[in-house]
C-alpha positions in Angstrom: 0.0 0.0 0.0 1.3 3.5 -0.9 2.4 5.9 1.7 1.2 8.7 -0.6 -1.8 9.2 1.7 -4.2 12.2 2.0 -7.2 12.9 4.1 -10.2 13.5 1.7 -13.2 15.3 3.2 -16.6 16.1 1.7 -18.2 18.8 3.8 -21.9 19.1 3.2 -24.7 21.2 4.6 -25.9 18.2 6.7 -23.1 15.6 6.9 -19.3 15.7 6.7 -17.7 12.6 5.3 -14.0 11.7 5.3 -11.5 9.0 4.6 -7.9 8.3 3.9 -7.1 8.2 0.1 -3.9 6.7 -1.3 -3.3 6.6 -5.0 -6.4 4.7 -6.2 -10.1 4.9 -5.9 -10.1 3.0 -2.6 -11.0 4.7 0.6 -9.6 3.7 4.0 -11.0 4.3 7.5 -14.2 5.9 6.2 -16.0 8.1 8.7 -18.6 10.8 9.0 -19.9 13.3 11.4 -23.0 15.6 11.4 -22.0 19.1 10.2 -24.2 21.0 12.6 -22.8 24.4 11.6 -25.6 26.0 13.7 -23.6 25.0 16.9 -21.4 27.9 16.2 -18.3 28.4 14.0 -15.8 27.7 16.8 -17.5 24.5 18.0 -17.8 23.3 14.4 -14.2 24.1 13.6 -13.0 22.3 16.7 -15.1 19.2 15.8 -13.7 19.2 12.2 -10.1 19.4 13.5 -10.8 16.5 15.8 -12.4 14.6 12.9 -9.2 15.1 10.8 -6.9 14.1 13.6 -8.9 10.9 14.2 -8.4 9.9 10.6 -4.7 10.8 10.8 -4.3 8.7 13.9 -6.1 5.8 12.2 -3.6 6.1 9.3 -0.6 6.2 11.6 -1.9 3.0 13.3 -2.2 1.4 9.9 1.2 2.4 8.7 0.0 5.2 6.5 1.7 8.6 6.7 -0.8 11.4 6.1 0.8 14.2 4.0 -2.1 16.6 3.6 -5.8 17.3 3.5 -8.1 17.9 0.6 -11.6 19.2 1.5 -14.6 20.1 -0.6 -16.7 22.9 0.8 -20.1 24.2 -0.7 -19.9 27.7 -2.0 -17.5 30.0 -3.9 -13.9 29.3 -2.8 -11.0 31.6 -3.6 -7.8 30.2 -5.1 -6.1 30.5 -1.6 -8.8 28.4 0.1 -10.8 31.3 1.5 -14.6 30.7 1.6 -16.0 33.7 -0.3 -19.6 32.8 0.2 -21.4 29.6 1.2 -25.2 30.0 1.1 -25.8 26.8 3.0 -22.9 27.2 5.5 -23.0 30.9 5.9 -20.9 31.1 9.1 -17.9 30.1 6.9 -18.3 33.2 4.7 -15.0 35.2 4.6 -13.1 32.5 6.6 -9.5 31.7 5.4 -10.4 28.0 5.7 -7.3 26.5 4.3 -4.9 28.7 6.3 -6.9 28.1 9.6 -7.0 24.3 9.1 -3.3 24.2 8.2 -2.4 26.1 11.4 -4.6 23.8 13.6 -3.5 20.5 12.0 0.1 21.2 11.0 -0.6 19.7 7.6 -0.9 21.2 4.1 -4.6 21.8 3.2 -6.3 22.2 -0.1 -9.8 23.6 -0.1 -12.0 23.4 -3.2 -15.7 23.9 -4.0 -17.4 20.6 -3.1 -19.0 20.2 -6.5 -15.7 20.7 -8.2 -14.3 18.0 -6.0 -17.2 15.7 -7.1 -16.6 16.6 -10.7 -12.9 15.7 -10.4 -13.7 12.5 -8.6 -16.1 11.5 -11.4 -13.5 12.5 -14.0 -10.8 10.4 -12.4 -12.7 7.3 -11.5 -16.4 7.6 -12.4 -19.0 8.6 -15.0 -16.9 11.5 -16.2 -14.3 9.2 -17.8 -16.7 8.9 -20.7 -16.6 12.6 -21.5 -14.0 15.1 -22.6 -16.1 18.0 -21.3 -18.9 17.8 -18.8 -20.7 19.4 -15.9 -21.6 17.8 -12.6 -24.7 18.9 -10.7 -24.8 17.7 -7.1 -28.4 17.5 -5.9 -28.2 17.6 -2.2 -29.0 20.2 0.5 -28.4 22.7 -2.4 -27.4 22.2 -6.0 -23.6 22.5 -6.7 -21.9 22.6 -10.1 -18.5 21.6 -11.3 -17.1 21.9 -14.8 -14.5 19.8 -16.5 -13.5 21.2 -19.9 -11.1 19.4 -22.2 -10.1 17.1 -19.3 -9.3 20.0 -17.0 -11.2 21.4 -14.1 -12.5 24.9 -14.9 -12.8 27.1 -11.9 -12.8 30.6 -13.5 -10.8 33.7 -12.9 -11.6 33.8 -9.2 -12.2 30.2 -8.5 -16.0 30.7 -8.5 -17.0 29.1 -11.8 -19.6 26.4 -12.2 -22.3 27.6 -9.7 -25.1 26.2 -11.7 -27.3 25.9 -8.6 -27.6 29.6 -8.7 -28.7 29.9 -12.3 -32.1 31.7 -12.2 -35.0 29.5 -13.5 -37.9 31.5 -12.0 -37.1 35.3 -11.9 -39.7 36.0 -9.1 -39.4 32.6 -7.5 -38.4 31.4 -4.1 -35.8 33.4 -2.1 -32.4 31.8 -2.1 -29.7 31.9 0.5 -27.4 33.5 -2.0 -29.5 36.7 -2.0 -31.2 36.1 -5.4 -34.6 34.5 -6.1 -35.7 31.5 -8.2 -32.4 29.7 -8.3 -32.2 26.2 -9.6 -31.4 24.8 -6.2 -34.6 26.1 -4.7 -36.5 23.6 -6.9 -34.1 20.7 -7.9 -32.2 20.1 -4.6 -33.4 17.6 -2.1 -34.5 20.5 0.1 -36.3 22.1 -2.9 -38.2 18.9 -3.7 -39.4 18.6 -0.1 -40.4 22.3 -0.1 -42.5 21.7 -3.3 -44.3 18.9 -1.5 -44.9 21.0 1.6 -46.3 23.8 -0.4 -48.7 21.5 -2.1 -49.8 20.0 1.2 -50.3 23.5 2.7 -52.5 24.3 -0.3 -54.7 21.3 0.6 -53.7 18.8 -2.0 -54.2 15.2 -1.0 -51.1 13.0 -0.6 -49.9 10.0 1.3 -47.1 12.3 2.6 -49.5 14.5 4.5 -48.6 12.8 7.9 -44.8 12.7 7.3 -44.1 15.9 9.2 -40.5 16.5 10.0 -39.6 13.0 8.6 -40.4 14.1 5.1 -37.3 13.7 2.9 -36.6 13.6 -0.9 -36.2 9.8 -0.6 -39.7 9.5 0.9 -41.0 11.8 -1.9 -39.5 9.4 -4.5 -41.0 6.4 -2.8 -44.4 8.0 -2.8 -44.0 9.0 -6.4 -43.2 5.4 -7.4 -46.5 4.4 -5.7 -48.4 6.9 -7.8 -48.7 9.8 -5.4 -49.6 12.9 -7.5 -48.1 15.5 -5.2 -44.8 13.6 -5.1 -44.8 13.1 -8.9 -45.5 16.8 -9.5 -42.6 17.9 -7.2 -40.2 15.6 -9.0 -41.5 16.7 -12.4 -40.9 20.3 -11.4 -37.4 19.5 -10.4 -36.8 17.8 -13.7 -38.2 20.7 -15.6 -36.0 23.2 -13.8 -33.0 21.0 -14.4 -33.8 20.8 -18.1 -34.1 24.6 -18.3 -30.7 25.1 -16.7 -29.0 22.4 -18.7 -30.4 23.7 -22.0 -28.8 27.0 -21.4 -25.5 25.4 -20.3 -25.6 23.1 -23.3 -26.1 26.1 -25.7 -23.3 28.1 -24.0 -20.7 25.3 -23.7 -21.7 22.5 -26.1 -20.7 19.9 -23.5 -20.5 16.1 -24.0 -22.3 15.2 -20.8 -24.0 16.2 -17.6 -23.4 14.0 -14.5 -26.1 14.2 -11.8 -24.8 13.3 -8.3 -26.0 13.7 -4.7 -28.9 12.1 -2.8 -31.7 13.5 -5.0 -30.1 12.0 -8.1 -31.5 8.7 -7.0 -34.8 9.9 -8.4 -33.4 10.8 -11.8 -35.7 8.2 -13.5 -38.7 10.2 -12.2 -37.2 13.6 -13.3 -35.8 12.5 -16.6 -39.0 12.8 -18.8 -39.6 16.4 -17.8 -35.8 17.2 -18.0 -35.5 15.9 -21.5 -38.7 17.6 -22.6 -37.2 20.9 -21.6 -33.9 20.1 -23.3 -35.6 19.3 -26.5 -37.6 22.6 -26.6 -34.9 24.9 -25.2 -31.5 23.7 -26.4 -30.3 23.9 -30.0 -30.8 20.5 -31.7 -27.0 19.9 -32.0 -26.1 20.9 -28.4 -29.2 19.2 -26.9 -28.5 16.0 -28.8 -24.9 16.0 -27.9 -25.5 16.3 -24.1 -25.8 13.0 -22.4 -27.4 13.1 -19.0 -26.2 10.3 -16.7 -26.1 9.6 -13.0 -22.7 9.7 -11.2 -21.1 6.3 -10.5 -19.2 7.0 -7.3 -22.0 8.0 -4.9 -20.7 9.3 -1.5 -17.1 8.6 -2.5 -17.0 11.1 -5.3 -16.3 14.2 -3.2 -13.8 12.5 -1.0 -11.8 11.1 -3.9 -12.0 14.4 -5.8 -10.9 16.5 -2.9 -7.9 14.3 -2.4 -7.3 14.2 -6.1 -7.2 18.0 -6.3 -4.9 18.2 -3.3 -2.6 15.7 -5.0 -2.6 17.7 -8.2 -1.3 20.6 -6.1 1.6 18.5 -4.9 0.3 17.9 -1.3 0.8 14.2 -1.5 4.4 14.4 -2.9 7.1 12.7 -0.8 
């Protein structure tokens, strides 16, 4: 086993997942913790440092020398690892995350946008291997986006490219944590899908989900939709339609080979696909719409961890 070992972390709005990554697609000592950013920034940061140290100690016990940390964080991340803005983890806004973690851990740290990390993971080991140029959309607490163009991660002039979740699909729509309204993530994220169901229930529409209360999740919505529940089906059709709108514009702009859908809500892609493709057909140019293959990611929860470590390795953090 290689000693070229990095800690890879996928920091989400709800959960934080981590593992040790050597020089393959295998993960070692996988672990997770609840993000709980509402506990306060200092408490959260202390828990994250402890989380990283526990992985480092597990590696030491297993004969693996950890040489650095790669972490994916939702939001716009500057090239030096500062969190410019994170709509779903707003206490991190303006925090020099990489520098603070390096100081606390005594290890080199690479911080990337979480969807960029997923995109790079899928590029290295997953569904992205089939495409020269593609976008990843992560359908989780929010909707993240990562672009691989010509086999290279495209982060833009300020490191903030690929934020497809904040493409406007309804100009006067739902308020978004980014400060805008009607963003894609307000309709196509797991959170947005649940909100669509709750709005329908509040309007008096009949559904088997009416008694779900706080236990209502996008997975339960999908289960109800597969059982024929009209409210659940409409929520997922709306998510598919909004995804199709956004992808049509992206296809016309960039003429990509593929779109890889990842994250928890991507498990329902079969229920969203008809509406998604209907929007693609009517909104994208024929040549760009036909070129774009919409597929589900192959790596599941491993994608962000593998990608964050891969991006750290590309910066030389894992070099001996």
